[in-house]
PyMOL CGO cylinders between C-alpha atoms (Angstrom):
from pymol import cmd
from pymol.cgo import CYLINDER

trace = [
    CYLINDER, -0.10, -0.10, 0.17, 1.04, 3.56, -0.87, 0.3, 1, 1, 1, 1, 1, 1,
    CYLINDER, 1.04, 3.56, -0.87, -0.32, 7.02, 0.09, 0.3, 1, 1, 1, 1, 1, 1,
    CYLINDER, -0.32, 7.02, 0.09, 0.13, 9.88, -2.38, 0.3, 1, 1, 1, 1, 1, 1,
    CYLINDER, 0.13, 9.88, -2.38, -1.08, 13.44, -2.90, 0.3, 1, 1, 1, 1, 1, 1,
    CYLINDER, -1.08, 13.44, -2.90, -0.58, 16.47, -4.57, 0.3, 1, 1, 1, 1, 1, 1,
    CYLINDER, -0.58, 16.47, -4.57, -0.44, 20.17, -3.44, 0.3, 1, 1, 1, 1, 1, 1,
    CYLINDER, -0.44, 20.17, -3.44, -2.58, 20.12, -0.02, 0.3, 1, 1, 1, 1, 1, 1,
    CYLINDER, -2.58, 20.12, -0.02, -3.11, 16.33, -0.58, 0.3, 1, 1, 1, 1, 1, 1,
    CYLINDER, -3.11, 16.33, -0.58, 0.54, 15.90, -0.50, 0.3, 1, 1, 1, 1, 1, 1,
    CYLINDER, 0.54, 15.90, -0.50, 0.64, 17.64, 2.82, 0.3, 1, 1, 1, 1, 1, 1,
    CYLINDER, 0.64, 17.64, 2.82, -1.89, 15.15, 4.26, 0.3, 1, 1, 1, 1, 1, 1,
    CYLINDER, -1.89, 15.15, 4.26, -0.19, 12.35, 2.77, 0.3, 1, 1, 1, 1, 1, 1,
    CYLINDER, -0.19, 12.35, 2.77, 2.88, 13.16, 4.51, 0.3, 1, 1, 1, 1, 1, 1,
    CYLINDER, 2.88, 13.16, 4.51, 1.01, 13.66, 7.75, 0.3, 1, 1, 1, 1, 1, 1,
    CYLINDER, 1.01, 13.66, 7.75, -0.93, 10.44, 7.50, 0.3, 1, 1, 1, 1, 1, 1,
    CYLINDER, -0.93, 10.44, 7.50, 2.38, 8.48, 6.53, 0.3, 1, 1, 1, 1, 1, 1,
    CYLINDER, 2.38, 8.48, 6.53, 4.19, 10.06, 9.65, 0.3, 1, 1, 1, 1, 1, 1,
    CYLINDER, 4.19, 10.06, 9.65, 1.77, 8.50, 12.13, 0.3, 1, 1, 1, 1, 1, 1,
    CYLINDER, 1.77, 8.50, 12.13, 1.13, 5.48, 10.10, 0.3, 1, 1, 1, 1, 1, 1,
    CYLINDER, 1.13, 5.48, 10.10, 4.31, 4.56, 8.60, 0.3, 1, 1, 1, 1, 1, 1,
    CYLINDER, 4.31, 4.56, 8.60, 2.43, 3.95, 5.15, 0.3, 1, 1, 1, 1, 1, 1,
    CYLINDER, 2.43, 3.95, 5.15, 5.15, 4.74, 2.60, 0.3, 1, 1, 1, 1, 1, 1,
    CYLINDER, 5.15, 4.74, 2.60, 4.24, 6.91, -0.31, 0.3, 1, 1, 1, 1, 1, 1,
    CYLINDER, 4.24, 6.91, -0.31, 4.85, 10.19, -2.64, 0.3, 1, 1, 1, 1, 1, 1,
    CYLINDER, 4.85, 10.19, -2.64, 3.89, 13.88, -2.55, 0.3, 1, 1, 1, 1, 1, 1,
    CYLINDER, 3.89, 13.88, -2.55, 3.86, 16.31, -5.44, 0.3, 1, 1, 1, 1, 1, 1,
    CYLINDER, 3.86, 16.31, -5.44, 4.10, 20.03, -5.37, 0.3, 1, 1, 1, 1, 1, 1,
    CYLINDER, 4.10, 20.03, -5.37, 3.17, 20.23, -1.93, 0.3, 1, 1, 1, 1, 1, 1,
    CYLINDER, 3.17, 20.23, -1.93, 4.26, 22.57, 1.20, 0.3, 1, 1, 1, 1, 1, 1,
    CYLINDER, 4.26, 22.57, 1.20, 6.26, 21.23, 4.02, 0.3, 1, 1, 1, 1, 1, 1,
    CYLINDER, 6.26, 21.23, 4.02, 3.66, 20.18, 6.71, 0.3, 1, 1, 1, 1, 1, 1,
    CYLINDER, 3.66, 20.18, 6.71, 4.39, 22.79, 9.54, 0.3, 1, 1, 1, 1, 1, 1,
    CYLINDER, 4.39, 22.79, 9.54, 1.63, 25.15, 10.81, 0.3, 1, 1, 1, 1, 1, 1,
    CYLINDER, 1.63, 25.15, 10.81, 1.27, 28.40, 9.02, 0.3, 1, 1, 1, 1, 1, 1,
    CYLINDER, 1.27, 28.40, 9.02, -0.13, 30.25, 12.07, 0.3, 1, 1, 1, 1, 1, 1,
    CYLINDER, -0.13, 30.25, 12.07, 1.11, 28.47, 14.88, 0.3, 1, 1, 1, 1, 1, 1,
    CYLINDER, 1.11, 28.47, 14.88, 4.45, 27.04, 13.46, 0.3, 1, 1, 1, 1, 1, 1,
    CYLINDER, 4.45, 27.04, 13.46, 3.50, 23.94, 14.94, 0.3, 1, 1, 1, 1, 1, 1,
    CYLINDER, 3.50, 23.94, 14.94, 4.79, 20.84, 12.87, 0.3, 1, 1, 1, 1, 1, 1,
    CYLINDER, 4.79, 20.84, 12.87, 1.60, 18.92, 11.98, 0.3, 1, 1, 1, 1, 1, 1,
    CYLINDER, 1.60, 18.92, 11.98, 3.76, 15.64, 11.53, 0.3, 1, 1, 1, 1, 1, 1,
    CYLINDER, 3.76, 15.64, 11.53, 3.95, 12.97, 14.26, 0.3, 1, 1, 1, 1, 1, 1,
    CYLINDER, 3.95, 12.97, 14.26, 5.96, 14.77, 17.01, 0.3, 1, 1, 1, 1, 1, 1,
    CYLINDER, 5.96, 14.77, 17.01, 7.56, 11.45, 17.78, 0.3, 1, 1, 1, 1, 1, 1,
    CYLINDER, 7.56, 11.45, 17.78, 10.31, 11.54, 14.98, 0.3, 1, 1, 1, 1, 1, 1,
    CYLINDER, 10.31, 11.54, 14.98, 11.20, 8.24, 15.69, 0.3, 1, 1, 1, 1, 1, 1,
    CYLINDER, 11.20, 8.24, 15.69, 7.75, 6.70, 14.63, 0.3, 1, 1, 1, 1, 1, 1,
    CYLINDER, 7.75, 6.70, 14.63, 8.40, 8.11, 11.03, 0.3, 1, 1, 1, 1, 1, 1,
    CYLINDER, 8.40, 8.11, 11.03, 12.40, 7.63, 10.87, 0.3, 1, 1, 1, 1, 1, 1,
    CYLINDER, 12.40, 7.63, 10.87, 13.16, 5.87, 7.76, 0.3, 1, 1, 1, 1, 1, 1,
    CYLINDER, 13.16, 5.87, 7.76, 9.47, 5.82, 6.39, 0.3, 1, 1, 1, 1, 1, 1,
    CYLINDER, 9.47, 5.82, 6.39, 10.02, 5.33, 2.67, 0.3, 1, 1, 1, 1, 1, 1,
    CYLINDER, 10.02, 5.33, 2.67, 8.67, 8.71, 1.51, 0.3, 1, 1, 1, 1, 1, 1,
    CYLINDER, 8.67, 8.71, 1.51, 9.17, 10.56, -1.84, 0.3, 1, 1, 1, 1, 1, 1,
    CYLINDER, 9.17, 10.56, -1.84, 8.81, 14.30, -2.16, 0.3, 1, 1, 1, 1, 1, 1,
    CYLINDER, 8.81, 14.30, -2.16, 8.57, 15.83, -5.73, 0.3, 1, 1, 1, 1, 1, 1,
    CYLINDER, 8.57, 15.83, -5.73, 8.72, 19.53, -5.75, 0.3, 1, 1, 1, 1, 1, 1,
    CYLINDER, 8.72, 19.53, -5.75, 9.09, 22.17, -8.77, 0.3, 1, 1, 1, 1, 1, 1,
    CYLINDER, 9.09, 22.17, -8.77, 11.98, 24.76, -8.39, 0.3, 1, 1, 1, 1, 1, 1,
    CYLINDER, 11.98, 24.76, -8.39, 9.72, 27.67, -9.15, 0.3, 1, 1, 1, 1, 1, 1,
    CYLINDER, 9.72, 27.67, -9.15, 6.35, 26.72, -8.08, 0.3, 1, 1, 1, 1, 1, 1,
    CYLINDER, 6.35, 26.72, -8.08, 5.52, 28.93, -5.16, 0.3, 1, 1, 1, 1, 1, 1,
    CYLINDER, 5.52, 28.93, -5.16, 3.52, 26.36, -3.23, 0.3, 1, 1, 1, 1, 1, 1,
    CYLINDER, 3.52, 26.36, -3.23, 6.49, 23.74, -3.65, 0.3, 1, 1, 1, 1, 1, 1,
    CYLINDER, 6.49, 23.74, -3.65, 8.61, 26.69, -1.69, 0.3, 1, 1, 1, 1, 1, 1,
    CYLINDER, 8.61, 26.69, -1.69, 6.45, 26.76, 1.26, 0.3, 1, 1, 1, 1, 1, 1,
    CYLINDER, 6.45, 26.76, 1.26, 8.19, 25.32, 3.94, 0.3, 1, 1, 1, 1, 1, 1,
    CYLINDER, 8.19, 25.32, 3.94, 10.08, 22.99, 1.72, 0.3, 1, 1, 1, 1, 1, 1,
    CYLINDER, 10.08, 22.99, 1.72, 12.69, 22.07, 4.33, 0.3, 1, 1, 1, 1, 1, 1,
    CYLINDER, 12.69, 22.07, 4.33, 10.39, 20.54, 6.79, 0.3, 1, 1, 1, 1, 1, 1,
    CYLINDER, 10.39, 20.54, 6.79, 9.34, 17.27, 4.67, 0.3, 1, 1, 1, 1, 1, 1,
    CYLINDER, 9.34, 17.27, 4.67, 9.63, 13.73, 6.19, 0.3, 1, 1, 1, 1, 1, 1,
    CYLINDER, 9.63, 13.73, 6.19, 12.36, 13.14, 3.55, 0.3, 1, 1, 1, 1, 1, 1,
    CYLINDER, 12.36, 13.14, 3.55, 14.68, 15.94, 4.12, 0.3, 1, 1, 1, 1, 1, 1,
    CYLINDER, 14.68, 15.94, 4.12, 16.27, 15.70, 0.16, 0.3, 1, 1, 1, 1, 1, 1,
    CYLINDER, 16.27, 15.70, 0.16, 13.15, 16.20, -1.64, 0.3, 1, 1, 1, 1, 1, 1,
    CYLINDER, 13.15, 16.20, -1.64, 13.35, 15.54, -5.76, 0.3, 1, 1, 1, 1, 1, 1,
    CYLINDER, 13.35, 15.54, -5.76, 13.36, 18.89, -6.98, 0.3, 1, 1, 1, 1, 1, 1,
    CYLINDER, 13.36, 18.89, -6.98, 12.11, 19.45, -10.56, 0.3, 1, 1, 1, 1, 1, 1,
    CYLINDER, 12.11, 19.45, -10.56, 12.77, 22.48, -13.04, 0.3, 1, 1, 1, 1, 1, 1,
    CYLINDER, 12.77, 22.48, -13.04, 9.87, 24.51, -14.01, 0.3, 1, 1, 1, 1, 1, 1,
    CYLINDER, 9.87, 24.51, -14.01, 7.01, 26.68, -12.62, 0.3, 1, 1, 1, 1, 1, 1,
    CYLINDER, 7.01, 26.68, -12.62, 3.74, 24.69, -13.25, 0.3, 1, 1, 1, 1, 1, 1,
    CYLINDER, 3.74, 24.69, -13.25, 2.05, 23.46, -10.31, 0.3, 1, 1, 1, 1, 1, 1,
    CYLINDER, 2.05, 23.46, -10.31, -0.34, 21.10, -12.27, 0.3, 1, 1, 1, 1, 1, 1,
    CYLINDER, -0.34, 21.10, -12.27, 0.05, 17.29, -11.83, 0.3, 1, 1, 1, 1, 1, 1,
    CYLINDER, 0.05, 17.29, -11.83, -0.16, 16.47, -15.12, 0.3, 1, 1, 1, 1, 1, 1,
    CYLINDER, -0.16, 16.47, -15.12, 2.66, 18.49, -16.06, 0.3, 1, 1, 1, 1, 1, 1,
    CYLINDER, 2.66, 18.49, -16.06, 4.67, 16.89, -13.11, 0.3, 1, 1, 1, 1, 1, 1,
    CYLINDER, 4.67, 16.89, -13.11, 3.68, 13.69, -14.28, 0.3, 1, 1, 1, 1, 1, 1,
    CYLINDER, 3.68, 13.69, -14.28, 4.71, 14.15, -17.94, 0.3, 1, 1, 1, 1, 1, 1,
    CYLINDER, 4.71, 14.15, -17.94, 8.11, 15.55, -16.61, 0.3, 1, 1, 1, 1, 1, 1,
    CYLINDER, 8.11, 15.55, -16.61, 8.56, 12.23, -14.45, 0.3, 1, 1, 1, 1, 1, 1,
    CYLINDER, 8.56, 12.23, -14.45, 7.73, 10.33, -17.59, 0.3, 1, 1, 1, 1, 1, 1,
    CYLINDER, 7.73, 10.33, -17.59, 10.18, 11.75, -19.84, 0.3, 1, 1, 1, 1, 1, 1,
    CYLINDER, 10.18, 11.75, -19.84, 12.95, 11.34, -16.80, 0.3, 1, 1, 1, 1, 1, 1,
    CYLINDER, 12.95, 11.34, -16.80, 12.13, 7.55, -16.84, 0.3, 1, 1, 1, 1, 1, 1,
    CYLINDER, 12.13, 7.55, -16.84, 15.46, 6.82, -18.15, 0.3, 1, 1, 1, 1, 1, 1,
    CYLINDER, 15.46, 6.82, -18.15, 17.30, 8.44, -15.08, 0.3, 1, 1, 1, 1, 1, 1,
    CYLINDER, 17.30, 8.44, -15.08, 16.71, 7.02, -11.87, 0.3, 1, 1, 1, 1, 1, 1,
    CYLINDER, 16.71, 7.02, -11.87, 14.74, 9.22, -9.56, 0.3, 1, 1, 1, 1, 1, 1,
    CYLINDER, 14.74, 9.22, -9.56, 15.12, 7.91, -6.09, 0.3, 1, 1, 1, 1, 1, 1,
    CYLINDER, 15.12, 7.91, -6.09, 14.81, 8.74, -2.53, 0.3, 1, 1, 1, 1, 1, 1,
    CYLINDER, 14.81, 8.74, -2.53, 15.85, 6.39, 0.06, 0.3, 1, 1, 1, 1, 1, 1,
    CYLINDER, 15.85, 6.39, 0.06, 14.60, 2.76, -1.42, 0.3, 1, 1, 1, 1, 1, 1,
    CYLINDER, 14.60, 2.76, -1.42, 12.16, 3.93, -3.45, 0.3, 1, 1, 1, 1, 1, 1,
    CYLINDER, 12.16, 3.93, -3.45, 12.56, 4.35, -7.54, 0.3, 1, 1, 1, 1, 1, 1,
    CYLINDER, 12.56, 4.35, -7.54, 9.99, 5.41, -9.96, 0.3, 1, 1, 1, 1, 1, 1,
    CYLINDER, 9.99, 5.41, -9.96, 12.06, 3.30, -12.69, 0.3, 1, 1, 1, 1, 1, 1,
    CYLINDER, 12.06, 3.30, -12.69, 11.06, 0.06, -13.49, 0.3, 1, 1, 1, 1, 1, 1,
]
cmd.load_cgo(trace, "trace")
């Protein structure tokens, strides 16, 4: 099983993964930290999700991707060039890169 999400759904996927340890992917999402209280939405017990397999894919010039980008489960997001926030554009770019291994931890989008 995997959990995935785009934009706000990606933030929610990371939060659920931090509590459930279900591996997954997020795309073009802000880092899961509170915008008003600065309280992280992630499980406060970092040992709970330490090592969980979770890939974060962000756009270099997407305003949403750049919100709290340093606050993801995976501290090394995969950065993609461009400005588009749309998931179909991200999927198209990832498909174009299928000849290049895009990995984070134990995941790989290359078969």
